[in-house]
N, CA, C and O atoms as a GROMACS GRO file, in nm:
protein
  488
    1UNK      N    1   1.065  -0.192   1.495
    1UNK     CA    2   1.205  -0.179   1.458
    1UNK      C    3   1.220  -0.053   1.374
    1UNK      O    4   1.136  -0.026   1.287
    2UNK      N    5   1.324   0.022   1.399
    2UNK     CA    6   1.353   0.144   1.322
    2UNK      C    7   1.371   0.108   1.174
    2UNK      O    8   1.440   0.011   1.142
    3UNK      N    9   1.309   0.185   1.085
    3UNK     CA   10   1.311   0.155   0.942
    3UNK      C   11   1.455   0.156   0.887
    3UNK      O   12   1.489   0.070   0.806
    4UNK      N   13   1.538   0.251   0.930
    4UNK     CA   14   1.676   0.256   0.879
    4UNK      C   15   1.756   0.135   0.928
    4UNK      O   16   1.836   0.080   0.851
    5UNK      N   17   1.737   0.094   1.051
    5UNK     CA   18   1.804  -0.024   1.102
    5UNK      C   19   1.760  -0.148   1.025
    5UNK      O   20   1.844  -0.230   0.988
    6UNK      N   21   1.630  -0.162   1.001
    6UNK     CA   22   1.580  -0.276   0.929
    6UNK      C   23   1.639  -0.282   0.789
    6UNK      O   24   1.678  -0.388   0.742
    7UNK      N   25   1.645  -0.166   0.722
    7UNK     CA   26   1.702  -0.160   0.587
    7UNK      C   27   1.848  -0.200   0.589
    7UNK      O   28   1.892  -0.276   0.503
    8UNK      N   29   1.926  -0.150   0.688
    8UNK     CA   30   2.067  -0.183   0.700
    8UNK      C   31   2.084  -0.333   0.722
    8UNK      O   32   2.167  -0.396   0.656
    9UNK      N   33   2.006  -0.390   0.814
    9UNK     CA   34   2.017  -0.534   0.840
    9UNK      C   35   1.977  -0.618   0.719
    9UNK      O   36   2.039  -0.720   0.690
   10UNK      N   37   1.872  -0.575   0.647
   10UNK     CA   38   1.833  -0.642   0.526
   10UNK      C   39   1.945  -0.647   0.427
   10UNK      O   40   1.973  -0.751   0.368
   11UNK      N   41   2.010  -0.530   0.407
   11UNK     CA   42   2.120  -0.522   0.311
   11UNK      C   43   2.238  -0.608   0.356
   11UNK      O   44   2.301  -0.673   0.273
   12UNK      N   45   2.267  -0.607   0.486
   12UNK     CA   46   2.380  -0.685   0.537
   12UNK      C   47   2.353  -0.835   0.540
   12UNK      O   48   2.441  -0.915   0.509
   13UNK      N   49   2.230  -0.874   0.578
   13UNK     CA   50   2.197  -1.014   0.592
   13UNK      C   51   2.145  -1.078   0.465
   13UNK      O   52   2.143  -1.200   0.452
   14UNK      N   53   2.101  -0.995   0.370
   14UNK     CA   54   2.049  -1.049   0.245
   14UNK      C   55   1.901  -1.082   0.252
   14UNK      O   56   1.844  -1.136   0.157
   15UNK      N   57   1.838  -1.049   0.365
   15UNK     CA   58   1.693  -1.072   0.377
   15UNK      C   59   1.639  -0.978   0.484
   15UNK      O   60   1.715  -0.921   0.563
   16UNK      N   61   1.511  -0.961   0.487
   16UNK     CA   62   1.451  -0.871   0.586
   16UNK      C   63   1.449  -0.940   0.722
   16UNK      O   64   1.405  -1.054   0.732
   17UNK      N   65   1.495  -0.872   0.826
   17UNK     CA   66   1.491  -0.932   0.959
   17UNK      C   67   1.347  -0.946   1.009
   17UNK      O   68   1.258  -0.876   0.960
   18UNK      N   69   1.326  -1.035   1.104
   18UNK     CA   70   1.194  -1.055   1.159
   18UNK      C   71   1.139  -0.923   1.212
   18UNK      O   72   1.209  -0.847   1.280
   19UNK      N   73   1.013  -0.896   1.180
   19UNK     CA   74   0.951  -0.771   1.223
   19UNK      C   75   0.969  -0.660   1.124
   19UNK      O   76   0.902  -0.557   1.137
   20UNK      N   77   1.055  -0.672   1.025
   20UNK     CA   78   1.075  -0.567   0.926
   20UNK      C   79   0.988  -0.589   0.803
   20UNK      O   80   0.951  -0.493   0.736
   21UNK      N   81   0.957  -0.708   0.776
   21UNK     CA   82   0.879  -0.736   0.658
   21UNK      C   83   0.759  -0.816   0.692
   21UNK      O   84   0.788  -0.806   0.811
   22UNK      N   85   0.682  -0.866   0.695
   22UNK     CA   86   0.571  -0.933   0.748
   22UNK      C   87   0.438  -0.884   0.699
   22UNK      O   88   0.408  -0.877   0.580
   23UNK      N   89   0.361  -0.849   0.797
   23UNK     CA   90   0.222  -0.817   0.768
   23UNK      C   91   0.183  -0.689   0.841
   23UNK      O   92   0.224  -0.666   0.956
   24UNK      N   93   0.106  -0.608   0.775
   24UNK     CA   94   0.059  -0.481   0.832
   24UNK      C   95  -0.092  -0.471   0.810
   24UNK      O   96  -0.145  -0.514   0.708
   25UNK      N   97  -0.158  -0.413   0.909
   25UNK     CA   98  -0.298  -0.381   0.896
   25UNK      C   99  -0.311  -0.230   0.893
   25UNK      O  100  -0.263  -0.160   0.982
   26UNK      N  101  -0.378  -0.180   0.790
   26UNK     CA  102  -0.395  -0.035   0.772
   26UNK      C  103  -0.541  -0.004   0.756
   26UNK      O  104  -0.618  -0.087   0.708
   27UNK      N  105  -0.580   0.117   0.795
   27UNK     CA  106  -0.718   0.157   0.775
   27UNK      C  107  -0.723   0.303   0.739
   27UNK      O  108  -0.631   0.379   0.769
   28UNK      N  109  -0.831   0.342   0.676
   28UNK     CA  110  -0.850   0.481   0.640
   28UNK      C  111  -0.959   0.495   0.536
   28UNK      O  112  -1.019   0.397   0.492
   29UNK      N  113  -0.984   0.620   0.498
   29UNK     CA  114  -1.089   0.647   0.399
   29UNK      C  115  -1.041   0.622   0.256
   29UNK      O  116  -0.925   0.647   0.223
   30UNK      N  117  -1.129   0.575   0.173
   30UNK     CA  118  -1.100   0.554   0.033
   30UNK      C  119  -1.123   0.688  -0.041
   30UNK      O  120  -1.221   0.758  -0.016
   31UNK      N  121  -1.033   0.720  -0.128
   31UNK     CA  122  -1.047   0.845  -0.205
   31UNK      C  123  -1.029   0.819  -0.353
   31UNK      O  124  -0.965   0.723  -0.395
   32UNK      N  125  -1.088   0.908  -0.432
   32UNK     CA  126  -1.088   0.898  -0.577
   32UNK      C  127  -0.986   0.992  -0.636
   32UNK      O  128  -0.980   1.110  -0.600
   33UNK      N  129  -0.905   0.941  -0.728
   33UNK     CA  130  -0.805   1.022  -0.794
   33UNK      C  131  -0.875   1.133  -0.873
   33UNK      O  132  -0.970   1.107  -0.947
   34UNK      N  133  -0.827   1.255  -0.857
   34UNK     CA  134  -0.880   1.370  -0.930
   34UNK      C  135  -0.780   1.410  -1.038
   34UNK      O  136  -0.660   1.409  -1.014
   35UNK      N  137  -0.830   1.445  -1.154
   35UNK     CA  138  -0.745   1.491  -1.264
   35UNK      C  139  -0.692   1.630  -1.235
   35UNK      O  140  -0.728   1.691  -1.134
   36UNK      N  141  -0.607   1.680  -1.323
   36UNK     CA  142  -0.549   1.814  -1.303
   36UNK      C  143  -0.655   1.925  -1.301
   36UNK      O  144  -0.630   2.034  -1.249
   37UNK      N  145  -0.775   1.896  -1.358
   37UNK     CA  146  -0.882   1.995  -1.355
   37UNK      C  147  -0.966   1.983  -1.228
   37UNK      O  148  -1.064   2.056  -1.211
   38UNK      N  149  -0.928   1.890  -1.138
   38UNK     CA  150  -1.000   1.875  -1.011
   38UNK      C  151  -1.121   1.784  -1.019
   38UNK      O  152  -1.190   1.764  -0.919
   39UNK      N  153  -1.147   1.731  -1.136
   39UNK     CA  154  -1.263   1.643  -1.153
   39UNK      C  155  -1.216   1.500  -1.182
   39UNK      O  156  -1.116   1.481  -1.251
   40UNK      N  157  -1.288   1.400  -1.130
   40UNK     CA  158  -1.248   1.262  -1.161
   40UNK      C  159  -1.273   1.231  -1.309
   40UNK      O  160  -1.377   1.268  -1.364
   41UNK      N  161  -1.178   1.164  -1.371
   41UNK     CA  162  -1.193   1.124  -1.509
   41UNK      C  163  -1.266   0.989  -1.512
   41UNK      O  164  -1.269   0.916  -1.413
   42UNK      N  165  -1.324   0.958  -1.627
   42UNK     CA  166  -1.393   0.830  -1.643
   42UNK      C  167  -1.289   0.719  -1.618
   42UNK      O  168  -1.179   0.723  -1.672
   43UNK      N  169  -1.325   0.624  -1.536
   43UNK     CA  170  -1.233   0.515  -1.507
   43UNK      C  171  -1.128   0.554  -1.403
   43UNK      O  172  -1.027   0.485  -1.391
   44UNK      N  173  -1.148   0.662  -1.329
   44UNK     CA  174  -1.051   0.706  -1.229
   44UNK      C  175  -1.028   0.595  -1.123
   44UNK      O  176  -1.116   0.512  -1.098
   45UNK      N  177  -0.912   0.596  -1.065
   45UNK     CA  178  -0.874   0.498  -0.966
   45UNK      C  179  -0.909   0.543  -0.826
   45UNK      O  180  -0.909   0.662  -0.795
   46UNK      N  181  -0.940   0.447  -0.742
   46UNK     CA  182  -0.966   0.469  -0.600
   46UNK      C  183  -0.845   0.417  -0.522
   46UNK      O  184  -0.785   0.317  -0.559
   47UNK      N  185  -0.810   0.487  -0.413
   47UNK     CA  186  -0.691   0.452  -0.337
   47UNK      C  187  -0.716   0.453  -0.188
   47UNK      O  188  -0.810   0.516  -0.140
   48UNK      N  189  -0.630   0.382  -0.115
   48UNK     CA  190  -0.618   0.391   0.028
   48UNK      C  191  -0.476   0.439   0.055
   48UNK      O  192  -0.381   0.383   0.001
   49UNK      N  193  -0.460   0.542   0.139
   49UNK     CA  194  -0.330   0.598   0.170
   49UNK      C  195  -0.265   0.520   0.284
   49UNK      O  196  -0.331   0.488   0.383
   50UNK      N  197  -0.136   0.491   0.270
   50UNK     CA  198  -0.061   0.424   0.375
   50UNK      C  199   0.055   0.515   0.414
   50UNK      O  200   0.142   0.545   0.331
   51UNK      N  201   0.057   0.560   0.538
   51UNK     CA  202   0.161   0.651   0.582
   51UNK      C  203   0.215   0.614   0.719
   51UNK      O  204   0.183   0.507   0.770
   52UNK      N  205   0.295   0.698   0.778
   52UNK     CA  206   0.344   0.677   0.914
   52UNK      C  207   0.438   0.558   0.928
   52UNK      O  208   0.512   0.524   0.835
   53UNK      N  209   0.432   0.495   1.045
   53UNK     CA  210   0.519   0.382   1.073
   53UNK      C  211   0.498   0.264   0.981
   53UNK      O  212   0.592   0.192   0.949
   54UNK      N  213   0.373   0.244   0.939
   54UNK     CA  214   0.346   0.134   0.848
   54UNK      C  215   0.419   0.155   0.716
   54UNK      O  216   0.478   0.061   0.663
   55UNK      N  217   0.416   0.277   0.664
   55UNK     CA  218   0.486   0.310   0.539
   55UNK      C  219   0.635   0.287   0.554
   55UNK      O  220   0.700   0.234   0.464
   56UNK      N  221   0.691   0.327   0.671
   56UNK     CA  222   0.834   0.306   0.695
   56UNK      C  223   0.866   0.159   0.702
   56UNK      O  224   0.969   0.116   0.648
   57UNK      N  225   0.781   0.079   0.766
   57UNK     CA  226   0.803  -0.065   0.776
   57UNK      C  227   0.799  -0.132   0.640
   57UNK      O  228   0.880  -0.221   0.612
   58UNK      N  229   0.708  -0.090   0.556
   58UNK     CA  230   0.699  -0.146   0.420
   58UNK      C  231   0.824  -0.109   0.343
   58UNK      O  232   0.882  -0.194   0.274
   59UNK      N  233   0.866   0.016   0.353
   59UNK     CA  234   0.986   0.063   0.283
   59UNK      C  235   1.107  -0.016   0.327
   59UNK      O  236   1.190  -0.052   0.244
   60UNK      N  237   1.119  -0.042   0.458
   60UNK     CA  238   1.234  -0.117   0.511
   60UNK      C  239   1.229  -0.263   0.471
   60UNK      O  240   1.334  -0.323   0.449
   61UNK      N  241   1.111  -0.322   0.462
   61UNK     CA  242   1.100  -0.463   0.430
   61UNK      C  243   1.101  -0.496   0.284
   61UNK      O  244   1.122  -0.611   0.246
   62UNK      N  245   1.078  -0.396   0.200
   62UNK     CA  246   1.072  -0.419   0.053
   62UNK      C  247   1.212  -0.449   0.000
   62UNK      O  248   1.302  -0.366   0.011
   63UNK      N  249   1.230  -0.566  -0.058
   63UNK     CA  250   1.358  -0.607  -0.110
   63UNK      C  251   1.374  -0.561  -0.256
   63UNK      O  252   1.478  -0.506  -0.293
   64UNK      N  253   1.273  -0.583  -0.336
   64UNK     CA  254   1.281  -0.551  -0.477
   64UNK      C  255   1.171  -0.453  -0.515
   64UNK      O  256   1.052  -0.482  -0.502
   65UNK      N  257   1.213  -0.338  -0.562
   65UNK     CA  258   1.115  -0.239  -0.610
   65UNK      C  259   1.083  -0.271  -0.756
   65UNK      O  260   1.168  -0.318  -0.831
   66UNK      N  261   0.958  -0.246  -0.793
   66UNK     CA  262   0.914  -0.267  -0.930
   66UNK      C  263   0.918  -0.131  -1.002
   66UNK      O  264   0.990  -0.040  -0.961
   67UNK      N  265   0.842  -0.120  -1.109
   67UNK     CA  266   0.838   0.004  -1.189
   67UNK      C  267   0.797   0.122  -1.102
   67UNK      O  268   0.711   0.110  -1.015
   68UNK      N  269   0.859   0.234  -1.127
   68UNK     CA  270   0.829   0.363  -1.057
   68UNK      C  271   0.847   0.352  -0.906
   68UNK      O  272   0.787   0.430  -0.832
   69UNK      N  273   0.927   0.258  -0.859
   69UNK     CA  274   0.948   0.243  -0.717
   69UNK      C  275   0.835   0.173  -0.643
   69UNK      O  276   0.831   0.174  -0.520
   70UNK      N  277   0.744   0.114  -0.717
   70UNK     CA  278   0.631   0.043  -0.654
   70UNK      C  279   0.680  -0.084  -0.586
   70UNK      O  280   0.789  -0.133  -0.614
   71UNK      N  281   0.596  -0.138  -0.497
   71UNK     CA  282   0.631  -0.258  -0.421
   71UNK      C  283   0.517  -0.358  -0.435
   71UNK      O  284   0.400  -0.322  -0.416
   72UNK      N  285   0.548  -0.481  -0.467
   72UNK     CA  286   0.447  -0.586  -0.481
   72UNK      C  287   0.396  -0.628  -0.344
   72UNK      O  288   0.474  -0.649  -0.251
   73UNK      N  289   0.264  -0.641  -0.333
   73UNK     CA  290   0.203  -0.687  -0.208
   73UNK      C  291   0.086  -0.781  -0.239
   73UNK      O  292   0.034  -0.785  -0.351
   74UNK      N  293   0.048  -0.854  -0.136
   74UNK     CA  294  -0.078  -0.925  -0.135
   74UNK      C  295  -0.167  -0.847  -0.039
   74UNK      O  296  -0.130  -0.824   0.077
   75UNK      N  297  -0.282  -0.806  -0.088
   75UNK     CA  298  -0.373  -0.724  -0.005
   75UNK      C  299  -0.501  -0.800   0.022
   75UNK      O  300  -0.550  -0.873  -0.064
   76UNK      N  301  -0.554  -0.783   0.141
   76UNK     CA  302  -0.682  -0.845   0.178
   76UNK      C  303  -0.773  -0.738   0.239
   76UNK      O  304  -0.734  -0.668   0.332
   77UNK      N  305  -0.892  -0.729   0.186
   77UNK     CA  306  -0.996  -0.643   0.242
   77UNK      C  307  -1.119  -0.734   0.254
   77UNK      O  308  -1.168  -0.788   0.155
   78UNK      N  309  -1.165  -0.750   0.376
   78UNK     CA  310  -1.280  -0.840   0.400
   78UNK      C  311  -1.245  -0.980   0.355
   78UNK      O  312  -1.145  -1.036   0.400
   79UNK      N  313  -1.326  -1.038   0.267
   79UNK     CA  314  -1.304  -1.175   0.215
   79UNK      C  315  -1.228  -1.175   0.082
   79UNK      O  316  -1.209  -1.281   0.022
   80UNK      N  317  -1.184  -1.058   0.035
   80UNK     CA  318  -1.119  -1.047  -0.095
   80UNK      C  319  -0.969  -1.029  -0.079
   80UNK      O  320  -0.923  -0.937  -0.012
   81UNK      N  321  -0.892  -1.118  -0.142
   81UNK     CA  322  -0.743  -1.111  -0.142
   81UNK      C  323  -0.697  -1.104  -0.285
   81UNK      O  324  -0.747  -1.177  -0.370
   82UNK      N  325  -0.602  -1.017  -0.315
   82UNK     CA  326  -0.548  -1.004  -0.451
   82UNK      C  327  -0.404  -0.954  -0.443
   82UNK      O  328  -0.361  -0.902  -0.341
   83UNK      N  329  -0.332  -0.972  -0.553
   83UNK     CA  330  -0.195  -0.925  -0.563
   83UNK      C  331  -0.198  -0.793  -0.639
   83UNK      O  332  -0.269  -0.779  -0.738
   84UNK      N  333  -0.120  -0.698  -0.591
   84UNK     CA  334  -0.115  -0.567  -0.653
   84UNK      C  335   0.018  -0.501  -0.619
   84UNK      O  336   0.107  -0.566  -0.565
   85UNK      N  337   0.032  -0.375  -0.650
   85UNK     CA  338   0.148  -0.298  -0.616
   85UNK      C  339   0.108  -0.177  -0.537
   85UNK      O  340   0.003  -0.117  -0.561
   86UNK      N  341   0.192  -0.140  -0.441
   86UNK     CA  342   0.177  -0.013  -0.371
   86UNK      C  343   0.262   0.087  -0.448
   86UNK      O  344   0.374   0.056  -0.488
   87UNK      N  345   0.208   0.208  -0.467
   87UNK     CA  346   0.281   0.311  -0.540
   87UNK      C  347   0.332   0.415  -0.440
   87UNK      O  348   0.257   0.457  -0.352
   88UNK      N  349   0.459   0.457  -0.454
   88UNK     CA  350   0.512   0.556  -0.362
   88UNK      C  351   0.443   0.691  -0.382
   88UNK      O  352   0.410   0.728  -0.495
   89UNK      N  353   0.422   0.764  -0.272
   89UNK     CA  354   0.364   0.895  -0.278
   89UNK      C  355   0.451   0.992  -0.201
   89UNK      O  356   0.460   0.985  -0.078
   90UNK      N  357   0.514   1.084  -0.273
   90UNK     CA  358   0.595   1.187  -0.209
   90UNK      C  359   0.507   1.279  -0.127
   90UNK      O  360   0.549   1.328  -0.022
   91UNK      N  361   0.385   1.304  -0.173
   91UNK     CA  362   0.294   1.396  -0.105
   91UNK      C  363   0.264   1.352   0.036
   91UNK      O  364   0.261   1.434   0.127
   92UNK      N  365   0.242   1.220   0.057
   92UNK     CA  366   0.208   1.172   0.191
   92UNK      C  367   0.330   1.107   0.260
   92UNK      O  368   0.322   1.071   0.378
   93UNK      N  369   0.439   1.092   0.187
   93UNK     CA  370   0.555   1.027   0.247
   93UNK      C  371   0.530   0.881   0.273
   93UNK      O  372   0.585   0.824   0.368
   94UNK      N  373   0.448   0.819   0.192
   94UNK     CA  374   0.413   0.678   0.211
   94UNK      C  375   0.377   0.613   0.082
   94UNK      O  376   0.447   0.628  -0.018
   95UNK      N  377   0.269   0.540   0.084
   95UNK     CA  378   0.228   0.456  -0.029
   95UNK      C  379   0.079   0.475  -0.059
   95UNK      O  380   0.002   0.522   0.025
   96UNK      N  381   0.041   0.438  -0.182
   96UNK     CA  382  -0.099   0.437  -0.224
   96UNK      C  383  -0.135   0.294  -0.264
   96UNK      O  384  -0.066   0.232  -0.346
   97UNK      N  385  -0.242   0.242  -0.207
   97UNK     CA  386  -0.294   0.110  -0.243
   97UNK      C  387  -0.409   0.131  -0.340
   97UNK      O  388  -0.513   0.185  -0.300
   98UNK      N  389  -0.394   0.088  -0.471
   98UNK     CA  390  -0.504   0.105  -0.564
   98UNK      C  391  -0.611  -0.002  -0.538
   98UNK      O  392  -0.580  -0.118  -0.511
   99UNK      N  393  -0.736   0.040  -0.546
   99UNK     CA  394  -0.848  -0.053  -0.524
   99UNK      C  395  -0.924  -0.072  -0.654
   99UNK      O  396  -1.003   0.013  -0.694
  100UNK      N  397  -0.900  -0.184  -0.720
  100UNK     CA  398  -0.964  -0.208  -0.849
  100UNK      C  399  -1.114  -0.230  -0.831
  100UNK      O  400  -1.162  -0.260  -0.722
  101UNK      N  401  -1.185  -0.214  -0.943
  101UNK     CA  402  -1.332  -0.220  -0.942
  101UNK      C  403  -1.385  -0.352  -0.885
  101UNK      O  404  -1.482  -0.352  -0.809
  102UNK      N  405  -1.322  -0.462  -0.920
  102UNK     CA  406  -1.370  -0.593  -0.871
  102UNK      C  407  -1.365  -0.602  -0.717
  102UNK      O  408  -1.454  -0.660  -0.655
  103UNK      N  409  -1.262  -0.544  -0.658
  103UNK     CA  410  -1.250  -0.545  -0.512
  103UNK      C  411  -1.355  -0.452  -0.450
  103UNK      O  412  -1.421  -0.489  -0.353
  104UNK      N  413  -1.371  -0.333  -0.508
  104UNK     CA  414  -1.469  -0.240  -0.455
  104UNK      C  415  -1.610  -0.298  -0.464
  104UNK      O  416  -1.690  -0.281  -0.372
  105UNK      N  417  -1.639  -0.364  -0.574
  105UNK     CA  418  -1.772  -0.423  -0.592
  105UNK      C  419  -1.794  -0.536  -0.492
  105UNK      O  420  -1.898  -0.542  -0.426
  106UNK      N  421  -1.696  -0.626  -0.480
  106UNK     CA  422  -1.709  -0.743  -0.390
  106UNK      C  423  -1.725  -0.700  -0.246
  106UNK      O  424  -1.798  -0.763  -0.170
  107UNK      N  425  -1.658  -0.595  -0.206
  107UNK     CA  426  -1.659  -0.551  -0.067
  107UNK      C  427  -1.749  -0.431  -0.041
  107UNK      O  428  -1.752  -0.378   0.070
  108UNK      N  429  -1.822  -0.388  -0.145
  108UNK     CA  430  -1.916  -0.276  -0.134
  108UNK      C  431  -1.846  -0.151  -0.081
  108UNK      O  432  -1.889  -0.090   0.017
  109UNK      N  433  -1.737  -0.115  -0.148
  109UNK     CA  434  -1.657   0.002  -0.112
  109UNK      C  435  -1.688   0.118  -0.206
  109UNK      O  436  -1.692   0.100  -0.327
  110UNK      N  437  -1.709   0.234  -0.149
  110UNK     CA  438  -1.734   0.357  -0.227
  110UNK      C  439  -1.636   0.464  -0.180
  110UNK      O  440  -1.569   0.448  -0.078
  111UNK      N  441  -1.629   0.571  -0.255
  111UNK     CA  442  -1.546   0.684  -0.213
  111UNK      C  443  -1.588   0.728  -0.075
  111UNK      O  444  -1.708   0.742  -0.048
  112UNK      N  445  -1.493   0.749   0.013
  112UNK     CA  446  -1.522   0.792   0.150
  112UNK      C  447  -1.542   0.678   0.248
  112UNK      O  448  -1.542   0.701   0.369
  113UNK      N  449  -1.559   0.556   0.198
  113UNK     CA  450  -1.572   0.440   0.288
  113UNK      C  451  -1.443   0.427   0.370
  113UNK      O  452  -1.333   0.442   0.317
  114UNK      N  453  -1.457   0.400   0.497
  114UNK     CA  454  -1.340   0.372   0.582
  114UNK      C  455  -1.322   0.222   0.582
  114UNK      O  456  -1.411   0.148   0.623
  115UNK      N  457  -1.206   0.177   0.537
  115UNK     CA  458  -1.181   0.035   0.523
  115UNK      C  459  -1.057  -0.006   0.601
  115UNK      O  460  -0.978   0.078   0.644
  116UNK      N  461  -1.041  -0.137   0.619
  116UNK     CA  462  -0.923  -0.193   0.680
  116UNK      C  463  -0.864  -0.292   0.581
  116UNK      O  464  -0.938  -0.374   0.525
  117UNK      N  465  -0.734  -0.286   0.557
  117UNK     CA  466  -0.666  -0.375   0.465
  117UNK      C  467  -0.547  -0.440   0.536
  117UNK      O  468  -0.479  -0.377   0.617
  118UNK      N  469  -0.524  -0.566   0.504
  118UNK     CA  470  -0.407  -0.638   0.554
  118UNK      C  471  -0.312  -0.653   0.437
  118UNK      O  472  -0.352  -0.701   0.330
  119UNK      N  473  -0.188  -0.612   0.456
  119UNK     CA  474  -0.088  -0.614   0.351
  119UNK      C  475   0.027  -0.706   0.386
  119UNK      O  476   0.074  -0.707   0.500
  120UNK      N  477   0.073  -0.784   0.289
  120UNK     CA  478   0.192  -0.867   0.301
  120UNK      C  479   0.279  -0.841   0.183
  120UNK      O  480   0.229  -0.833   0.070
  121UNK      N  481   0.410  -0.826   0.206
  121UNK     CA  482   0.500  -0.805   0.091
  121UNK      C  483   0.497  -0.930   0.006
  121UNK      O  484   0.494  -1.042   0.056
  122UNK      N  485   0.499  -0.907  -0.126
  122UNK     CA  486   0.491  -1.018  -0.219
  122UNK      C  487   0.596  -1.007  -0.316
  122UNK      O  488   0.607  -1.092  -0.404
   0.00000   0.00000   0.00000
């Protein structure tokens, strides 16, 4: 479904139409946040980038934005499921999924690992 149409219907109907909000499977490489000096800082965050049609679908299905335009989701990678927020990224025109240390440890994820995540709006 077109993201603009889904957003319009959500606003008109008061809820996300079927297919606009639901579940998405995304995959890609994990990357480490670099500071302004180009080096990772101690405790730097790891992310998975979400772009393209998936990013549009999430944007259309998101009813309530949180701080900084973030969107609450339930994320699953392997056997690990947790609640988190996706952060908007103007640079990629999509979202960033932060991967906390407990998830990376449980699923043996390192920088550069190609992972698959299932996302549900929460």
